N, C-alpha and C positions, 0 to 999 in steps of 0.2 A: 504494500500500500504506500507508505511514506518512505520508500527507500530510494536512495540515489544510486548512481551507477557503481559506487565503490562498496556497496553492501551495508553502509551505515545508515541509521535513521537520520532524517533531516533535523530532528529535534536535538540530536547530540551536538554539543558545543564544539568539541574538538575531536575529530576522528582519530587523532594520534595520541589520545589520552593514555592508552595502555603502554605507550612507549616513552612517556614523559620521564620515567625514572632514568633513562639514558642521559638526560640532560645533566644530571648530577652524578654520573657514573664515577668520575674522578674522585669526588668527595667520598662517595660510598667505598671505593677501593681503598682510599687512604684510611678511612675509619676502620675497615676490616683489618688492614695491615697493622694499624696501631694496636688493635685488640689482640691480634696474634702475637705481636712483639711483647705486649704486656703479659700474656699468658706464658710465653716462653721465659720471660724474666722471672715470673712467679715460680715456675717449675724449677728453674736453676736455683733460686733462693731456697726453695723447699728441699732440694737435693743436697745443697750445702749444709743446711740445718741438720738433715739426717746424718750426714757424714761427720759433722762436729759432735753430734750426740753419740755416735758409735765410738768416737775417740775418747769420750768421757767415761764410757763404761769400762770397768775392769774385767778383762777376760783372761783368766790365768793361762790358758793354753797359748794366748797371743802375747800377753804382756810380761810373763815371767820368763827368765832364761830357761834353757832346756833342763838343767840340773834341778831347778826349782820345781819343775813339773813333777819329777820323780819324788821329790820331797813332799809335795802336795799330796800325791797318791799315798805315800806312806802315812802321812798325818790323817788322811781320811780313813785308813784302815785301823787306826788305833781306837780303842774304846776307853772310856773314862773309868769304868769299874772292871775289876778283874774277876768278878763273879762271887767273891767272898764277902765284900763289903755291902752288897745290896741288902742282905737280911738286916744288917745293922741300921741302914738308912730307913728301912721299912718300920723297924721297931720304934724309932724316934719320930716318926711322921705324925703330924697333927691333921692330916687330910682325912676326909670322910671316905671310907672304902665303899660305901653304898651310894655315893653321889653319881649322878648321870655323867656320861662321857661328854666332855666339852667338844662341841662342833662349832667352828667359827661361822658366824652369820645366822645361827639358829637361835631364836629367842625362846626361853622356857617359861 
């Protein structure tokens, strides 16, 4: 009915309205590029933060000399009681033997 030869309605003000975004294409590209650079910067900062945090942690296998690692294993194998003193400790204890077992995070 009200169509012109180009397929658009006569009532439509600008037949190129759907292509008007191209007018500001350079601004759009610059904005997207800035956002990508900002995201890359944030990713690098986050990675550096994680690396610094890793350096702050004490990891025996990494941070101790080789001989110290063997010493650490020997220390882990030692026990505080030799088996004979445990009865003595139990006889002097003031703890309630009928008390419920403590479980962290559980309220009684």
